[in-house]
C-alpha positions in Angstrom: 70.4 51.2 8.2 67.0 49.7 8.7 67.8 48.9 12.6 69.7 51.7 13.3 66.3 53.7 12.0 64.3 51.4 13.9 62.7 52.5 17.1 60.7 48.9 18.0 64.3 47.1 17.2 66.3 49.9 20.3 63.6 49.3 22.3 63.9 45.3 22.0 67.4 46.2 22.7 67.3 47.9 25.7 64.4 45.5 27.2 66.8 42.3 26.8 69.9 44.3 28.1 68.2 45.5 31.1 65.1 42.8 32.2 66.9 40.1 34.5 66.7 37.5 31.8 68.5 39.5 28.7 71.8 39.9 31.9 71.7 36.2 31.8 71.5 35.5 28.3 74.6 37.6 28.0 76.8 36.0 30.5 76.0 32.8 28.1 76.9 34.5 25.1 80.3 32.9 25.0 79.2 29.4 26.1 76.6 29.6 23.2 79.0 30.8 20.8 81.5 28.1 21.1 79.0 24.9 21.7 78.0 25.3 18.3 81.6 26.5 16.4 82.7 24.6 13.3 79.6 22.1 14.4 76.0 22.9 13.2 75.0 19.4 14.4 75.7 19.6 17.5 72.6 19.7 19.4 69.7 22.8 20.1 68.1 24.2 23.1 66.6 27.3 22.3 68.0 29.9 25.0 70.7 28.0 26.9 72.3 26.0 24.1 70.9 27.6 20.5 71.9 26.4 17.8 70.5 27.7 14.4 72.2 25.5 11.9 70.4 22.4 13.2 66.9 22.5 11.9 68.7 22.8 8.2 70.7 19.5 9.1 66.9 17.8 10.7 65.7 18.9 7.6 68.3 16.9 5.3 68.3 13.7 8.1 64.6 13.2 7.7 64.3 13.6 3.9 63.3 11.2 1.7 63.9 10.9 -2.0 60.8 9.8 -4.5 62.5 6.5 -4.2 62.2 6.4 -0.4 66.0 7.1 -0.7 68.1 9.2 2.4 71.0 11.5 3.0 73.8 9.0 4.6 74.1 10.5 8.2 75.9 7.5 10.1 79.4 9.0 9.9 81.5 5.4 10.9 84.8 6.0 12.2 86.2 3.3 9.6 85.6 5.8 7.0 87.6 8.9 8.0 90.8 10.5 8.2 91.4 10.7 10.8 88.9 7.9 13.0 86.2 10.1 14.4 82.9 8.6 14.2 79.5 10.9 15.0 77.3 12.9 12.8 78.2 13.5 8.9 81.8 12.5 9.6 82.6 10.3 6.4 80.3 13.5 4.7 83.2 16.4 5.9 85.9 16.3 7.6 85.7 15.8 11.5 88.6 18.8 13.7 89.1 18.7 16.9 86.0 20.5 17.7 83.1 20.1 15.0 84.3 19.6 11.9 87.6 21.3 9.5 86.4 24.9 9.0 85.9 25.6 5.0 86.0 29.3 5.4 88.0 31.9 7.6 88.3 36.0 8.0 91.5 37.3 6.9 92.5 37.8 11.0 90.8 34.7 12.5 92.9 35.4 15.9 95.0 31.9 16.1 92.1 30.1 15.1 89.9 31.1 17.8 86.9 33.1 15.9 86.1 33.9 12.2 86.6 29.8 10.6 83.5 28.6 10.3 82.0 25.3 8.3 80.0 26.6 5.2 80.5 23.8 2.8 78.9 20.2 2.4 79.0 17.3 0.4 75.7 15.4 0.7 75.0 12.7 -1.8 72.4 10.3 -2.2 73.5 6.4 -1.9 71.7 3.4 -1.6 70.0 3.4 1.9 67.0 4.2 3.1 67.4 5.0 6.8 69.8 8.2 7.3 71.6 6.4 10.3 71.2 2.7 9.8 74.5 1.2 9.7 73.7 -2.1 8.5 72.7 -1.0 5.1 74.6 -0.9 1.5 78.0 1.7 1.6 77.6 1.6 -2.2 77.7 6.0 -3.6 77.9 6.6 0.4 80.8 9.2 1.0 84.7 8.0 2.7 87.5 9.7 3.8 86.1 13.3 3.8 89.1 15.8 3.2 89.1 19.8 3.7 92.7 20.7 1.5 93.5 24.0 3.5 96.9 23.3 3.3 96.6 23.3 -0.4 94.7 26.2 -0.5 96.7 28.6 1.7 99.8 26.8 -0.3 100.2 30.4 -2.8 100.3 33.5 -0.6 97.0 35.1 -1.7 95.0 31.2 -1.5 93.4 29.9 -4.1 90.2 30.8 -2.8 88.5 32.0 0.0 86.9 28.2 0.4 89.5 25.3 0.5 88.7 22.5 -1.9 87.2 18.9 -0.3 87.2 15.9 -1.6 85.2 12.3 -0.7 85.6 9.1 -1.7 82.6 7.4 -3.2 82.7 3.4 -4.0 81.0 2.4 -7.1 81.0 -0.6 -5.9 80.1 -2.3 -1.8 83.4 -2.0 -0.3 84.9 -5.5 1.0 84.4 -5.7 4.5 87.9 -5.0 6.2 86.6 -1.2 5.3 83.7 -1.2 7.5 
């Protein structure tokens, strides 16, 4: 309601839609939308490839606890099912495009829109560099699963967000797991 009655908002909308750059931005909307769809870790380039969630993940990547440990961003292929490497792949289940969604509207048009990756499992393992693979894998996340099928096994869903699991080894995994 605040925007409806705000004349500055409407002037800004008119300028952005009738300005030559506004038309250019409107044509890029589908590309920008699907670039980061279900992958908030996708790269960010303002205006062309806007990803508003990326700054949160940059902050987590740079964060250090008082003991100099960091969150695990390694995303190794050998710790995911199906085996898909990339950023945070061992913390959250990767899908065909981005991550497996953890929230879906009732009408999602066959998964084209309306499914979002909202839930994350981030833990403090025994590492100091969030991306270097030669560190300990003790308490580092392994084999994440988003249990969408379980959630949808009853008519009205168990919850609006499917449960998620991740393995957290208490000892150093064997060499074969690496």
